[in-house]
Backbone as a chain_set.jsonl record, in Angstrom:
{"seq": "MLLFLLGVLILHLIILILLIVSTAASAWSVGGDRTTDLWYSCMTTNGGYHCKPASNEDWIQAVQALMILSLLFCFFSLIAFVFQLFKLVKGGRFYFTAIFQILASVFVMCGAIIYTVMSPDDGSGAQFGYAYVLAWVAFPLCLISGLIYIVLRKKE", "coords": {"N": [[133.582, 112.171, 105.621], [131.929, 113.688, 104.116], [130.84, 112.029, 102.022], [129.403, 110.232, 103.685], [127.336, 111.848, 104.524], [126.197, 112.479, 102.136], [125.364, 109.97, 101.439], [123.352, 109.623, 103.339], [121.622, 111.513, 102.686], [120.828, 110.662, 100.056], [119.576, 107.968, 100.96], [117.531, 109.311, 101.995], [116.056, 110.607, 100.132], [115.428, 108.104, 98.56], [113.779, 107.006, 100.323], [111.495, 109.022, 100.497], [110.789, 108.845, 97.672], [109.808, 106.294, 97.49], [107.582, 106.031, 99.466], [105.912, 108.182, 97.991], [105.404, 106.826, 95.727], [104.16, 104.478, 96.816], [101.827, 105.672, 97.948], [100.651, 106.862, 95.846], [100.402, 104.7, 93.826], [98.399, 102.32, 92.154], [97.974, 99.705, 93.381], [97.618, 98.533, 95.671], [96.037, 96.166, 96.384], [95.675, 93.569, 94.496], [94.201, 91.342, 92.028], [93.094, 88.917, 89.603], [91.016, 90.505, 87.294], [91.159, 92.951, 88.747], [92.152, 95.842, 90.552], [93.113, 97.671, 93.357], [93.47, 100.564, 95.201], [94.476, 103.186, 97.506], [92.801, 105.054, 96.809], [90.949, 104.443, 94.549], [88.913, 102.031, 93.11], [89.63, 99.481, 90.649], [88.416, 97.786, 87.821], [88.517, 95.689, 85.089], [86.488, 95.264, 82.599], [84.945, 93.902, 79.625], [86.879, 94.784, 77.842], [87.33, 97.227, 78.561], [88.453, 99.843, 81.155], [87.5, 100.368, 84.037], [86.786, 102.736, 86.893], [86.117, 103.174, 90.175], [85.416, 105.484, 92.859], [87.323, 104.911, 96.117], [86.054, 103.215, 98.963], [83.967, 104.72, 101.457], [84.578, 104.256, 103.933], [85.65, 104.315, 107.384], [88.098, 103.114, 107.835], [89.841, 103.203, 105.518], [90.008, 105.626, 104.858], [91.466, 106.505, 107.303], [93.699, 105.074, 106.535], [94.432, 106.526, 104.087], [95.025, 109.034, 105.438], [97.123, 108.584, 106.904], [99.192, 107.862, 105.482], [99.377, 109.961, 103.76], [100.276, 111.915, 105.657], [102.904, 110.579, 106.601], [104.192, 111.24, 104.274], [104.17, 113.89, 104.087], [105.614, 114.447, 106.492], [108.004, 112.884, 106.33], [109.057, 114.743, 103.915], [109.183, 117.132, 105.174], [110.998, 116.453, 107.043], [113.221, 116.292, 105.412], [113.75, 118.644, 104.305], [114.268, 119.992, 106.735], [116.627, 118.7, 107.532], [118.448, 119.463, 105.379], [118.257, 122.357, 105.981], [119.085, 122.156, 108.645], [121.79, 121.478, 108.303], [123.065, 123.548, 107.237], [122.568, 125.3, 109.072], [122.963, 124.441, 111.909], [124.677, 124.716, 114.918], [128.229, 123.794, 115.253], [128.819, 120.304, 116.133], [126.508, 119.687, 116.718], [123.553, 117.834, 117.107], [121.249, 116.211, 114.669], [118.417, 116.417, 115.784], [115.874, 117.434, 115.425], [115.289, 116.832, 112.756], [115.417, 113.756, 113.017], [113.143, 113.424, 114.799], [111.148, 114.056, 112.962], [111.438, 112.158, 110.964], [111.224, 109.803, 112.152], [108.716, 110.115, 113.041], [107.386, 109.674, 110.485], [107.913, 107.394, 109.907], [106.399, 105.747, 111.889], [104.058, 106.511, 111.038], [103.625, 105.325, 108.446], [103.858, 102.847, 109.187], [101.671, 102.527, 110.962], [99.467, 102.952, 108.963], [99.847, 101.058, 106.966], [99.601, 98.707, 108.706], [96.901, 98.969, 109.543], [95.708, 98.714, 106.826], [96.306, 96.294, 106.346], [94.932, 94.506, 108.137], [92.273, 95.36, 107.835], [91.759, 95.283, 104.978], [89.419, 94.453, 102.636], [88.209, 91.027, 102.02], [87.0, 89.987, 99.406], [86.72, 87.264, 98.203], [87.755, 86.828, 95.594], [90.373, 86.08, 95.405], [92.042, 88.072, 95.788], [95.32, 89.513, 96.032], [97.946, 91.229, 97.959], [99.767, 94.014, 96.664], [102.233, 95.613, 94.896], [102.54, 98.288, 95.765], [101.755, 98.257, 98.108], [103.531, 96.65, 99.09], [105.808, 98.154, 98.958], [105.268, 100.158, 100.732], [105.592, 98.936, 103.184], [108.271, 98.411, 102.817], [109.18, 100.771, 103.028], [108.932, 101.419, 105.506], [110.826, 100.379, 107.698], [112.967, 101.425, 106.609], [112.78, 104.212, 106.762], [112.604, 104.287, 109.567], [115.154, 103.559, 110.106], [116.669, 105.677, 108.99], [115.799, 107.805, 110.463], [117.011, 106.93, 113.019], [119.677, 107.184, 112.359], [119.887, 109.817, 111.881], [119.631, 110.824, 114.698], [121.957, 110.034, 115.637], [123.73, 110.973, 114.356], [126.192, 113.717, 114.039], [127.038, 117.029, 113.416], [130.041, 117.886, 111.915], [132.764, 119.763, 111.716]], "CA": [[132.246, 112.643, 106.307], [130.968, 114.248, 103.143], [130.449, 110.928, 101.354], [128.474, 109.714, 104.799], [126.271, 112.609, 104.515], [125.467, 112.274, 100.776], [124.63, 108.796, 101.571], [122.075, 109.784, 104.341], [120.776, 112.291, 101.581], [120.422, 109.648, 98.9], [118.747, 107.287, 101.67], [116.177, 109.968, 102.264], [115.182, 110.529, 98.69], [114.855, 107.164, 98.112], [112.59, 106.934, 101.137], [110.574, 109.837, 99.972], [110.288, 108.325, 96.371], [109.007, 104.937, 98.097], [106.207, 106.989, 100.0], [105.177, 108.893, 96.981], [104.878, 105.664, 94.787], [103.174, 103.555, 97.452], [100.773, 106.559, 98.118], [99.878, 107.171, 94.381], [100.186, 103.928, 92.943], [96.927, 101.708, 92.076], [98.133, 98.261, 93.538], [97.757, 97.893, 97.105], [95.411, 95.055, 96.319], [95.346, 93.217, 93.043], [93.696, 90.066, 91.758], [92.287, 88.866, 88.371], [90.916, 91.799, 86.839], [90.774, 93.954, 89.582], [93.208, 96.578, 91.273], [92.518, 98.594, 94.481], [94.584, 101.351, 96.031], [93.952, 104.005, 98.554], [91.8, 106.198, 96.293], [90.25, 104.165, 93.605], [89.014, 100.453, 92.913], [89.356, 99.693, 89.101], [88.06, 96.719, 87.2], [88.715, 95.538, 83.888], [85.395, 94.658, 82.046], [84.588, 94.004, 78.519], [87.903, 95.531, 77.311], [87.633, 98.632, 79.259], [89.026, 99.963, 82.38], [86.495, 100.994, 84.862], [87.283, 102.923, 88.31], [85.257, 104.061, 91.156], [86.388, 106.058, 94.184], [87.503, 104.073, 97.268], [84.891, 103.319, 99.873], [83.859, 106.011, 102.326], [84.748, 103.479, 105.228], [86.688, 104.998, 108.247], [89.526, 102.546, 107.907], [90.41, 103.508, 104.235], [90.27, 107.131, 105.306], [92.535, 106.566, 108.187], [95.15, 104.694, 105.708], [94.987, 107.645, 103.341], [95.399, 110.385, 105.956], [98.447, 108.261, 107.511], [100.162, 107.895, 104.354], [99.703, 111.475, 103.349], [101.056, 112.495, 106.908], [104.305, 109.841, 106.374], [104.717, 111.677, 103.084], [104.612, 115.058, 104.569], [106.836, 114.337, 107.524], [109.251, 112.642, 105.561], [109.691, 115.651, 103.052], [109.607, 118.174, 106.231], [112.214, 116.379, 107.59], [114.206, 116.486, 104.465], [113.841, 120.066, 104.234], [114.869, 120.18, 108.162], [117.98, 118.152, 107.138], [119.082, 120.457, 104.62], [118.488, 123.503, 106.604], [120.26, 122.273, 109.876], [123.082, 120.981, 107.745], [123.976, 124.901, 106.815], [122.396, 126.529, 110.105], [123.307, 123.725, 113.011], [125.994, 124.628, 115.418], [129.419, 122.695, 114.878], [128.995, 119.348, 117.074], [125.098, 119.734, 117.202], [122.766, 116.712, 116.467], [119.977, 116.451, 114.011], [117.258, 115.972, 116.529], [114.428, 117.778, 114.786], [114.876, 115.878, 111.442], [115.308, 112.524, 113.49], [111.828, 113.161, 115.158], [110.131, 114.19, 111.889], [111.518, 111.018, 110.013], [110.73, 108.771, 113.174], [107.054, 110.016, 113.106], [106.986, 109.375, 109.237], [107.95, 105.811, 109.735], [105.335, 105.354, 112.687], [102.946, 106.885, 110.241], [103.474, 104.607, 107.318], [103.87, 101.655, 109.724], [100.169, 102.458, 111.2], [98.816, 102.666, 107.703], [100.05, 99.831, 106.488], [98.95, 97.863, 109.662], [95.364, 99.279, 109.182], [95.436, 98.221, 105.527], [96.703, 94.776, 106.541], [93.933, 94.145, 108.979], [90.974, 95.819, 107.469], [91.406, 95.133, 103.611], [88.409, 93.39, 102.47], [88.527, 89.89, 101.113], [85.686, 89.566, 98.585], [86.651, 85.882, 97.836], [88.404, 87.055, 94.234], [91.575, 85.739, 95.37], [93.234, 89.105, 95.529], [96.624, 89.598, 96.825], [98.629, 92.454, 98.184], [100.328, 94.643, 95.121], [103.84, 96.095, 94.863], [102.428, 99.599, 96.169], [101.427, 97.829, 99.541], [105.076, 96.176, 99.579], [106.685, 99.44, 98.946], [104.897, 100.954, 102.173], [106.352, 97.956, 104.25], [109.742, 98.53, 102.733], [109.69, 102.159, 103.309], [108.871, 101.648, 106.977], [112.068, 100.058, 108.173], [114.26, 102.418, 105.935], [112.478, 105.337, 107.414], [113.009, 104.428, 110.883], [116.671, 103.513, 110.275], [117.183, 106.559, 108.807], [115.592, 108.599, 111.598], [117.815, 106.711, 113.917], [120.878, 107.838, 111.803], [120.02, 111.19, 112.174], [119.739, 111.036, 116.052], [123.272, 109.601, 115.833], [124.441, 111.871, 113.285], [126.836, 114.882, 114.539], [127.616, 117.998, 112.499], [131.396, 118.014, 112.101], [133.551, 121.171, 111.178]], "C": [[131.372, 113.263, 105.226], [130.066, 113.097, 102.084], [128.98, 110.362, 102.232], [127.096, 110.557, 104.547], [125.438, 112.535, 103.03], [124.817, 110.788, 100.614], [123.301, 108.707, 102.164], [121.159, 110.404, 103.437], [120.011, 111.588, 100.66], [119.265, 108.607, 99.629], [117.371, 108.057, 101.919], [115.473, 110.13, 101.189], [114.906, 109.324, 98.266], [113.548, 106.807, 99.058], [111.309, 107.675, 100.991], [109.893, 109.417, 98.831], [109.334, 107.018, 96.636], [107.578, 105.366, 98.436], [105.37, 107.518, 98.77], [104.401, 107.52, 96.12], [103.658, 104.862, 95.509], [101.932, 104.301, 97.581], [99.836, 106.648, 96.887], [99.732, 106.105, 93.727], [98.799, 102.918, 93.233], [97.374, 100.23, 92.286], [98.424, 98.072, 94.653], [97.12, 96.353, 97.13], [95.258, 94.725, 94.616], [94.989, 91.628, 92.953], [92.625, 89.956, 90.638], [92.344, 90.044, 87.793], [90.669, 92.909, 87.477], [91.929, 94.607, 90.399], [92.443, 97.46, 92.254], [93.666, 99.156, 95.207], [94.027, 102.005, 96.954], [93.004, 104.977, 97.948], [90.802, 105.497, 95.254], [90.165, 102.596, 93.424], [88.716, 100.419, 91.321], [89.155, 98.238, 88.767], [88.143, 96.709, 85.92], [87.429, 94.704, 83.252], [85.182, 94.96, 80.645], [85.57, 94.994, 77.605], [88.096, 96.94, 77.662], [87.818, 98.601, 80.786], [88.235, 100.65, 83.299], [86.86, 101.445, 86.46], [86.077, 103.706, 88.786], [86.107, 104.383, 92.272], [86.36, 105.061, 95.274], [86.222, 104.199, 98.132], [85.122, 104.443, 100.767], [83.988, 105.544, 103.924], [85.768, 104.18, 105.881], [88.153, 104.613, 107.995], [90.317, 103.301, 106.767], [90.871, 104.855, 104.268], [91.348, 107.508, 106.268], [93.931, 106.238, 107.534], [95.632, 105.927, 104.95], [95.591, 108.742, 104.005], [96.802, 109.828, 106.58], [99.477, 108.142, 106.513], [100.585, 109.339, 103.789], [100.609, 112.036, 104.55], [102.475, 111.774, 106.877], [104.861, 110.788, 105.209], [105.078, 113.35, 103.472], [105.833, 115.233, 105.678], [107.915, 113.94, 107.017], [109.928, 113.883, 104.664], [110.009, 116.728, 104.027], [111.214, 117.872, 106.924], [113.533, 116.357, 106.768], [114.674, 117.932, 104.482], [114.622, 120.644, 105.646], [116.291, 119.985, 107.878], [118.76, 119.352, 106.796], [119.429, 121.983, 105.193], [119.402, 123.481, 107.845], [121.65, 121.743, 109.327], [123.873, 122.587, 107.413], [123.804, 125.687, 108.33], [122.921, 125.917, 111.494], [124.67, 124.222, 113.528], [126.987, 123.617, 115.084], [129.136, 121.641, 116.391], [127.395, 119.145, 117.52], [124.574, 118.398, 116.445], [121.664, 117.153, 115.759], [118.734, 115.893, 114.615], [116.038, 116.093, 115.823], [114.307, 117.029, 113.624], [114.78, 114.791, 112.115], [113.847, 112.322, 113.891], [111.0, 113.028, 114.03], [110.144, 112.685, 111.337], [110.971, 109.823, 110.898], [109.125, 108.763, 113.011], [106.731, 109.697, 111.794], [106.914, 107.701, 109.329], [106.873, 105.108, 110.71], [103.981, 105.554, 111.893], [102.647, 105.846, 109.028], [103.269, 103.238, 108.076], [102.252, 101.274, 110.064], [99.251, 102.387, 109.989], [98.673, 101.392, 107.013], [99.146, 98.497, 107.393], [97.371, 97.955, 109.531], [94.847, 98.246, 108.033], [95.218, 96.665, 105.754], [95.414, 94.086, 107.061], [92.621, 94.246, 108.524], [90.617, 95.596, 105.884], [90.332, 94.151, 103.512], [88.82, 92.198, 101.747], [87.174, 89.482, 100.727], [86.009, 88.273, 98.04], [87.087, 85.83, 96.501], [89.78, 86.529, 94.254], [92.595, 86.925, 95.262], [94.24, 88.934, 96.781], [97.317, 91.012, 97.017], [99.512, 92.893, 96.917], [101.603, 95.327, 95.757], [103.535, 97.503, 95.894], [102.419, 99.225, 97.959], [103.083, 97.356, 100.162], [105.973, 97.154, 99.704], [106.455, 100.06, 100.335], [105.878, 100.053, 103.14], [107.834, 98.236, 103.897], [110.188, 100.025, 103.058], [109.787, 102.425, 104.986], [110.128, 101.424, 107.783], [113.001, 100.981, 107.754], [114.065, 103.737, 106.413], [112.995, 105.538, 108.853], [114.548, 104.145, 111.109], [117.269, 104.951, 109.917], [117.048, 107.628, 109.736], [116.692, 108.302, 112.829], [119.256, 107.31, 113.592], [120.992, 109.196, 112.379], [120.078, 111.618, 113.737], [121.492, 110.819, 116.409], [124.268, 110.579, 115.431], [124.973, 113.502, 113.877], [127.224, 115.905, 113.632], [129.021, 118.333, 112.87], [131.844, 119.389, 111.366], [133.762, 121.081, 109.808]], "O": [[130.159, 113.354, 105.415], [128.974, 113.289, 101.549], [127.876, 110.134, 101.736], [125.993, 110.03, 104.401], [124.211, 112.542, 102.934], [123.929, 110.513, 99.807], [122.36, 108.021, 101.764], [120.012, 109.97, 103.331], [118.815, 111.779, 100.44], [118.199, 108.4, 99.049], [116.291, 107.475, 102.022], [114.279, 109.83, 101.195], [113.992, 109.322, 97.441], [112.483, 106.399, 98.594], [110.22, 107.175, 101.269], [108.667, 109.499, 98.759], [108.278, 106.817, 96.035], [106.59, 105.074, 97.761], [104.18, 107.221, 98.666], [103.197, 107.316, 95.96], [102.548, 104.639, 95.025], [100.9, 103.671, 97.349], [98.609, 106.542, 96.889], [98.888, 106.223, 92.839], [98.277, 102.8, 94.342], [97.146, 99.478, 91.338], [99.461, 97.455, 94.894], [97.638, 95.463, 97.804], [94.829, 95.487, 93.749], [95.465, 90.806, 93.736], [91.579, 90.604, 90.605], [93.392, 90.68, 87.688], [90.043, 93.83, 86.952], [92.693, 93.811, 90.946], [91.324, 97.911, 92.012], [94.592, 98.519, 95.708], [92.982, 101.52, 97.388], [92.414, 105.732, 98.721], [89.73, 106.09, 95.136], [91.178, 101.91, 93.559], [87.842, 101.092, 90.774], [89.762, 97.436, 89.477], [87.838, 97.778, 85.391], [87.405, 93.487, 83.433], [85.202, 96.145, 80.311], [85.123, 95.819, 76.808], [88.908, 97.691, 77.121], [87.481, 97.68, 81.53], [88.444, 101.862, 83.234], [87.203, 100.554, 87.236], [85.336, 104.501, 88.208], [87.156, 103.836, 92.612], [85.357, 104.352, 95.36], [85.451, 105.153, 98.022], [86.195, 105.037, 100.872], [83.632, 106.212, 104.895], [86.706, 104.654, 105.241], [89.126, 105.366, 107.941], [91.328, 103.948, 107.041], [91.948, 105.216, 103.793], [92.027, 108.531, 106.172], [94.992, 106.81, 107.785], [96.779, 106.372, 105.01], [96.489, 109.398, 103.477], [97.654, 110.697, 106.763], [100.649, 108.353, 106.827], [101.703, 109.747, 103.475], [101.667, 112.598, 104.268], [103.364, 112.563, 107.197], [106.057, 111.073, 105.273], [106.133, 113.896, 103.149], [106.763, 116.037, 105.622], [108.915, 114.629, 107.213], [111.15, 114.033, 104.663], [111.07, 117.321, 103.833], [112.154, 118.619, 107.196], [114.661, 116.392, 107.259], [115.841, 118.281, 104.655], [115.427, 121.575, 105.619], [117.098, 120.912, 107.951], [119.469, 120.05, 107.521], [120.454, 122.632, 104.986], [120.223, 124.35, 108.139], [122.581, 121.643, 110.126], [125.097, 122.705, 107.368], [124.637, 126.492, 108.746], [123.331, 126.751, 112.301], [125.67, 124.197, 112.812], [126.576, 122.554, 114.619], [129.227, 122.113, 117.525], [127.095, 118.524, 118.539], [125.066, 117.976, 115.399], [121.097, 118.215, 116.017], [118.077, 115.018, 114.051], [115.262, 115.163, 115.604], [113.205, 116.523, 113.41], [113.613, 114.454, 111.918], [113.248, 111.317, 113.506], [110.198, 112.097, 113.952], [109.101, 112.037, 111.246], [110.31, 108.934, 110.36], [108.417, 107.764, 112.886], [105.556, 109.332, 111.747], [106.022, 106.974, 108.891], [106.467, 103.987, 110.403], [102.983, 104.861, 112.089], [101.485, 105.595, 108.711], [102.465, 102.469, 107.55], [101.655, 100.261, 109.701], [98.235, 101.702, 110.101], [97.654, 100.834, 106.604], [98.362, 97.661, 106.944], [96.706, 96.925, 109.419], [94.007, 97.351, 108.119], [94.238, 95.993, 105.432], [94.905, 93.165, 106.422], [91.821, 93.339, 108.753], [89.456, 95.689, 105.486], [90.314, 93.134, 104.206], [89.714, 92.282, 100.905], [86.377, 88.841, 101.412], [85.304, 88.143, 97.04], [86.865, 84.731, 95.992], [90.396, 86.503, 93.188], [93.721, 86.821, 94.774], [94.111, 88.482, 97.919], [97.167, 91.865, 96.142], [99.932, 91.993, 96.19], [101.824, 95.494, 96.957], [104.355, 97.715, 96.788], [103.001, 99.874, 98.827], [103.615, 97.613, 101.242], [106.9, 97.061, 100.508], [107.413, 100.437, 101.01], [106.825, 100.549, 103.751], [108.608, 98.275, 104.854], [111.346, 100.369, 103.298], [110.443, 103.281, 105.579], [110.466, 102.323, 108.553], [113.864, 101.347, 108.552], [115.051, 104.466, 106.516], [113.595, 106.519, 109.292], [115.112, 104.462, 112.156], [118.271, 105.353, 110.508], [118.0, 108.39, 109.906], [117.17, 109.216, 113.501], [119.919, 107.858, 114.472], [121.873, 109.632, 113.12], [120.558, 112.717, 114.012], [122.095, 111.401, 117.311], [125.316, 110.909, 115.987], [124.126, 114.366, 114.107], [128.015, 115.411, 112.828], [129.281, 118.942, 113.908], [131.162, 119.921, 110.49], [134.322, 121.998, 109.208]]}, "num_chains": 1, "name": "protein.A"}
């Protein structure tokens, strides 16, 4: 049972790292000499690297907010898991942790969907970058982790 709890904890930490990297990395969209993320749009010109803030459009602000919310909910579910691990009565289930983790997965899914639908196609042949892919990888892992927490029961 201890190894299973350790595995769940490691999965949760991996998900948290994936969410941090996907939110902070500058590669949601890459193409040629241009990279775009949630916060900046950068371009390599004349040997220099020039960045400007992301647009003030509503959709990018929604993606920013959803990714930050997913990070916060994943972090709070980790704290709740550790707290419940020591304070939960024997035979109790980790429902509070599960709800937070499932909400984190819903937020990251919604953010990635909005970015997929609304990302600008400026004709430069830009493709989705690794940070975008990490967000999509974090979604099912986060959902699976939340479902594991629903089933998980504290043993003696």
